[in-house]
N, C-alpha and C positions, 0 to 999 in steps of 0.2 A: 950452364941450364937453362934448358931454352925458355922463352915465355911461352904461358898457356892464353892460346886465344879462344874466347867465351862466344856463343856464337848469340845472331840476335834473337828475340822472343820473337815469333809470332803473334803475340799476341798486341806487341807495342804497333804493328803493322796493320792490323784490325781496328783498332782503339782508333787510330788515325782515318781507318775509311769509313767508320761509322761517323766518326764528327762529322766529316768532308759531306758524309749522305744528309746527316743533318741540317747544315747548314746551305746546302742545295733545295732541299725539301722548304725550308724556312722561307729563302727567295723565292722559291717556285709561285706560290701566286700573287707577293707584288710585279711580278715579271708577267703572269698571263695575266695580268689587266692591262690590257694596251691603251694608251693614251689616247683621249681624246680628239680629234682632228681640230687642227689649226681655226682659230674664228666661230667656235661651238661651245657652249655650256650646258652641264648636267646638273640639271636642278632635280632633287627629292624630296617629297610633300608626302605627309603621311596622308590614309586614304581619310581619316575623317574632316578634312581640313580641303578633298579635291569638288571643288563645282562643277557642276555640266550643264553646261548651256545649248540652247537647240542650235542645229546649225544653220548658217540664213538661208535656206529652203522651206524652213518649218518655222522660220522666225515668226510669219502671220498665223499660223495655225495656233501657234501654242501663245498668241496674243489674244485672238479670240477665246480659246479654251480657259485665258485667263479672265478675261471678261464676265465672262458666263456664270463660272464659278461665284466671283465676287458679287454678282447681282442675286443671286440665286443664295446665296446667303444674307443678301440682302431683305429678297421676299421671306426667308424664314422666320428673319429677326421679326420684320413688322407683321406677320400670321400670329405670332407668338406673344409680341404686344396684344394685340385686338383682341386675341383670343383671355388673355390675361383682363383685359378691360371688361370684356362683355362677362367674364366669371365673377368676376367683383359686381359691378352693378346687378347681376343676381342673384349675388350673397345679400347684398346691401336691400334691395328690396324683398325678399324673400323675410329678412329681418324687419323690416317696416310694417310688412304686412301683419306679421306674429303680433307684432308690440300694439298696430291698428286694433287689431280683432281680438286682442285679450282687455284692452281699455275699454273700448265702445261695443264690444258683444254686438254686430249688427246682423237682422233679422230679416229675410224677406218678407214684405205685407200680405196679408191674408185678403181672399177676395169671398163671399159669395151673395149669391141672389137671394134679395129678400121678397119680391112681389114680382108676378109678370100682369100686365093687364091689357088685353089685344082687341081690336078694331078692325073693321073692312075684311073681316074672313069670310067672306060668304061662298062655301062651297056646292050650293045649289047648281051653278049656270056654269057652263064652258067657257065662260069668260074670264080674261084675264082678273088678276086681283091686285089691289093696292092696300096692303096693310100696313097695322100699324101699331106697334108694341111697346109698352110704357117699362120699363124695364128697373128696379132697382135694385141697388148694390151696395152692399155693406164692405167698407172697406176697414183694415184694423190694422193701425202700424202699432208693432208692439215693441218696437225701437225703444229704450229708457233716453237716447240721447241724440236722436235723428230724427229732422223732419223731413218731411217729402211733399214736394213742386209737383203736381199735376201738371204738364205743359199742353200746348196745343195741340195738334195736327197728329190725334188719337182715332181710332178706327173701331167701331164696333158693328158684328155682323151676327146674324140669327137665321139658321139652315132647320129644314125640315129634310134631312135625308141630306142629300145632295145640294137639294135645290134653297138656293140665297134668297130668304122671302123678305128680307131688309136690311138697311144699313144704316148708320149714324157715326155721331162722335159725343164722347163724352166731357162732360164739364171740364173747366180749369180750375184748379185752386189749390191753397195748402192746407195742407195734414200735419199737424203738432206733432212731437214725440208722444205716444203710449197715449193714442187717439185712436177714437172710430169713428169715423164720418160715414154716414148717409145718402148717398144719390142718386138721382134719377138722371137716366139717359132715356132717348125717343129714337126709335128706331123704325123708319119707314121704309113703304117698297113701293114701286109705281108700277104698273102694268107687267107683273109676274103671272106670267103661265104653268100653270100645275096641271099635267094630264097627263093620260095613261095610268100606269101603275101607280105613280104616286097621289095621283089624285085619289084612288080606289084606297089606296094602305090610308091615306088623313082622312077619309071619312070614315074606315073601318075604326082608326083610333079613336076619335072624336067618338063615335057611337058606343066604345068603352070606357072612355073618360081617361084615355093612357095615350098622351099625345106627347111625344120626347120630340124635344128642340133641343137643337145645338147652340151657344150661344161663344164667340169670338170676342174677345177682346185684345185691343193692342195699345196702351199707352207708354208714352215717352214722361220720365220721370228723371227730376232733380234731387239729390240727399245733400241734407243742410245739416253739417256735423261741426256746431259751435257758429262761427263765423264766415266758414267754409262752405260753400257749394261746388258739388260735383260735377261734371260730365252726364249728358244725359244718357240714360238706360233704357231697354224697353223692358217693360212690366206686362205680360203673356196672360192672358187670362182663358180657359177653357172648360165651358160649362155644359154639363148636359142634365137640362131641368125636363120633369115631367109635369106638365100640368093636364088640370082632367076636363078643360074644354075651351075654346078658343073663342073665349067672348070678355069682356071686360070684366064680369066675377072671375072670374079664371084662379083656381088655385094650385099652389105648387104640391105635386103628390110626391114626389122625390129628387134632391135637386146633386148632384157631384160635380165640382172644382177643382179643377186642377190649377197652379199657379206657378208660374218660372219669371226669371230677369235673366235677359240676355245685358252683356258689357256695352256692347256696342248699337247707337243705336242704325233701325234697318234705311 
């Protein structure tokens, strides 16, 4: 009986071919990476660890830019600090002023004209005149806790229209708190020329017994609060006084006074 010969299965050849291809495929990536040349190294770093430096030709420009940036930051810090100090001081001063006002309750002194006596107003001739005005001023200090020092270098001027008839100064004295003081000042003029329309208008005003005069006073004062004396302020008084005649027996027909206080002395 003859022996049977079994044919070789084609599947076995295909499986061998497939396994060989798989082995070649696995070995391909490692073979595709060529080895670096001798004496060199390849170093790989993550992107977040890569630091960039300027090239040598831009090193000076980079240094100047860095210096300007740092100086600008310092200037900004100084400016912010200065503004902060100014704002803080302003707030503190506002608080102090508010407390002072609530405690002291300061008031501006009030002034009025009590009497006017006139000498030397001879308008019958065309020659210059040398008038003399004796003016009585009532000063009312209504502050309960503030005294007033009336200092030297005060000025007083009396006008008819734009013509200055006379000038002078006020006396220096101390006025206590909550007090009314009446003081006199003598204003004198020397060779004052009143000509043209001003002389005619003044003669007409005397005839109708209504002569408007303007009195301007400027007085440097210092306020006393307790034992503390302030710097000099300016009290300015502007009065429009109408008298019936320009003699020693003149009487005030109408008066209107305004007054104010300047923080700084002129």
